[in-house]
N, C-alpha and C positions, 0 to 999 in steps of 0.2 A: 521244541516243536511238538504240536499236538498231532498224534497219530490215531488210527482206528483202535489201537490197543490201550490208549491213554485213559486212565481213570480220572474222573472229574470231580471237583468240588466247586461250589459257587458261593457268591455273596449276593444277597438280595436286599434291596432297599430302594428308596426314591427320595433324593437323587443318589447316585453312586459314583459320580465322577471324582468325588473327593476322597473315596475310601483308599486306605493303604494296604488292606489285606491282600489283594492280588499280587502286588509287587513283593510283599513280605513272604507270602506262601510260595510263590513261584521261584523266588531266590532260594528258599530253603529246599524246595524240590530239586532244583538244578544242582545245588551243592551236594545233596545226598544221592543224586543220580536216579531219583524215583520217576517212574513214568506216570506222574500225576500232574494235573494243572488246575489252577483256579481261574474261573471267569466271573466277571461282574455282571449282574442282571438288574436293570432298572425296572422294577415291577410296581405298577400303580396299586394303591390300596385295594381297589375293587378286583384286582387280579390275583390276590394272595391265595384264595381258595383254589382257583384254577392251577396256580403254580404247585400247590401242595399235591393236587391230584396227579399232575404230571410227574412230580418228583417220585411219587410212589411207583410209577411205571418206568422211570428212567434208570435202566439197568447198569449203566456205567457211571452212575453218580454215587459217591460215597457219603455225601452230606453237604451241608451248606451253612454259612454264617449269616446271621440276620442283623441288619442295622435299621436305623430309623426310616420309616415310622412303623415297622412291621413286627416288633418284638412281642407285643401283646396278642396280635392276631394270629401269629404263628403258634404261640403257646396254646391258644384256644383251639387250634385246628389240627394238631398232630396227635399221634397215638399214645404217647407217653412222655411225661416230663419228670424231672427229678424233684424231690421235695423242696429244694431251694427255689427252683423255677416256679413250682406251684405256689409257694408262699408269696413270691413277688409277682406272679401273674404274667411273667414275661420270659422269653428265651432268646438267646443270641447265637446258639449253635445247635445244629440238628444232625444226628447220624442217621443215614439210611441203611437199614439192615437188608440182607440179601433178598428177603421176601417182600420188601417194600415198606415195612414198618418204619415210622419216623419217630425218633427219640430225641428230646430236647433237653438242654441244660442252659443255665445262665451263669457265665463266668466273667462278665464285664467287671464285677466288683473285685474278684480275685486278681484279675489282671491289673486293675487300678492299684490295688494295695501292693502288688509286687513291684510295679513301676515306682510307687512312692518309696518303698524300701530302698530301691536302687538309687533314689535321689536323697537318701539319708534320713527319711522320715520313719520314725519308730512309733507305730500306732498306740502302743500300750500307755494307758493313762492320759492320752492327749485329748484335746478339745477340737472338734471339727464342725464345719458348716458345709452342707451339701445344698447347692442351689439347683433345684429341679428334682421332681419326684416321679419322673417317668421311668422307662425301662432301665436306662443306664444309671440314673440317680438312685433308684431303689436298690439296684444291685450293689452300687458303691456304698450306700448307707448300710446295707446288710453286712457287707464284707468288713467295713470299718468296725462295726459292733463286734463281729466275730473275731476281729484282730485285737480287740481289747481297748478301744477308745473309752475314756471316762465319760465323755458327754458328746452328744450329736444333736445338731439343730438341722432341721429340714425346711427349706424355704421353697415355695412354689407359688406361681401366680394363681393356681387353683388351690385355694386354702383347704378345701375339703379333701383334696387328694393328699396334700401334705399331712393333714390330721390322720387320715386313714393309714398312711404309711407309718407315721409315728406310733400309732396304736398297735399295728402289727409287730413292729420292732420292739416296743416295750414288752409285749407278751412273750416274745422270743428271747429278749435279753433284759431281764428285770434288774440286773445290777448296773446297767448303763443308764445315765440320765439322758432322756430323749424327748425333744420337744420341737416346736415350730418357731421359736423365738431365738435369735442368735445371742441376745444378751450383750455382754461386754465383748466387743470386737477385739479389744486389746488382749484378751485372754486366749484367743483362738490360735491353734497351732497349724490348722489346715483349712483352706477354703477351696471348694471344688465347684467349677461351673459344669454341671451335668445336663445343660440345656443345649439346643442348637444355636443359641445366640452367638454370633461371631462368624457363622458360615457365610452370611450374606453381607455385602457392603452396606453400611448404614445401620446395621443392627445396634440396638443399645447395649451397653456393657451390662453384665449381670449384677455387678456390684459397683456402686458409685465411687468416684475417686476419693471423696471425703471418707468413705468407709474403708477403702484400701489404705488411706493414710493413717487410719486408726489401728491397723494391724501392727503387731510387733515385728521387728526386723527378721526374725527367724521363721515366721509363718510361711509355709509352703502354699503357693497359689497354683492351682491345677485346672486344666481345661480338658474336656473330652473331645472337643472339635479337632478334627485331623487336618482340615484345610480351610484357612491357612494354618500352617504349623504353629506360628506364633500369632495368636489372635489379638485383637485390640485389647481385650481383657488382660492377657499376659503381657502385652507391651506396657500397659499402664502399671502393672505390678512391677515389671523390671525397672520402670522409671522411678519407682519408689524404693528400688534396691532390694526387692523381695525375691527369694528363690522361686523358680517356676518349674512346672511339669507340663509337657505338651501332650496333645492327643496322640501323635505318632509314638511317643514313648510308651503310652498305655497299650497301644495296638501291638507293639513289638513284645511287650511283657506278657501278653496273653496268647501269643502265637502257639506256644506249646500246649496250652490248655485247650484251645480251639481244635488244633490238629489232633490232640490226644483223644478228644471226644469223638471226632469223626473217624479216628483210626488211621490217619494218614501221616502223622508225625510221631 
């Protein structure tokens, strides 16, 4: 029950009907007996600046989580971001200090890697392909390099964006082989869909079935889309007998990271 004394956190994006954070956070708050609640807010892109202005004045707000398509706009519009968020140009969680300052971080990638570890994937010396170089994809790519993958390929419909991200990561992780060509698909240990493909009925799959067929049987196939939980991409991977990782698993794995940054968990 939300009362006048309840501290609030939010998740902003558009759309937000599919997000799992409110149920995950509110279950954690209920379990701990905390007088804190999370609400979902569907904010149009042109409303982000107004939301940030309001957040600075919203005294019982402790912070907010950011989902598509606002991660870059929020990073550019708040008062301070971590070096990781600055490198990636995106943030997915913001803490509101008592005086109204907004401080952001980007923990999508760390949450993804934690979920992958829970699924038995050990990043060290592995070969990975990340499809999508936006907010989530760039964070996942960064975290995989940080976790010690031997090679990383970044694929994006915007080739220039993929090249920019690859260049940034090569400068940060010179020991890792980083490029924009997947090469031998049979050598991959991990394939990640970090695009919104799969959220809408009729979306194309991010990797063709013949490409999925080329993967070795131990390759982990992962998706960041949270609804549906098992996307057409993951269904196709399962049909090939490949292990999968769902978007909700990633969301749960980063719960403590998000809550810790906002100071509510």
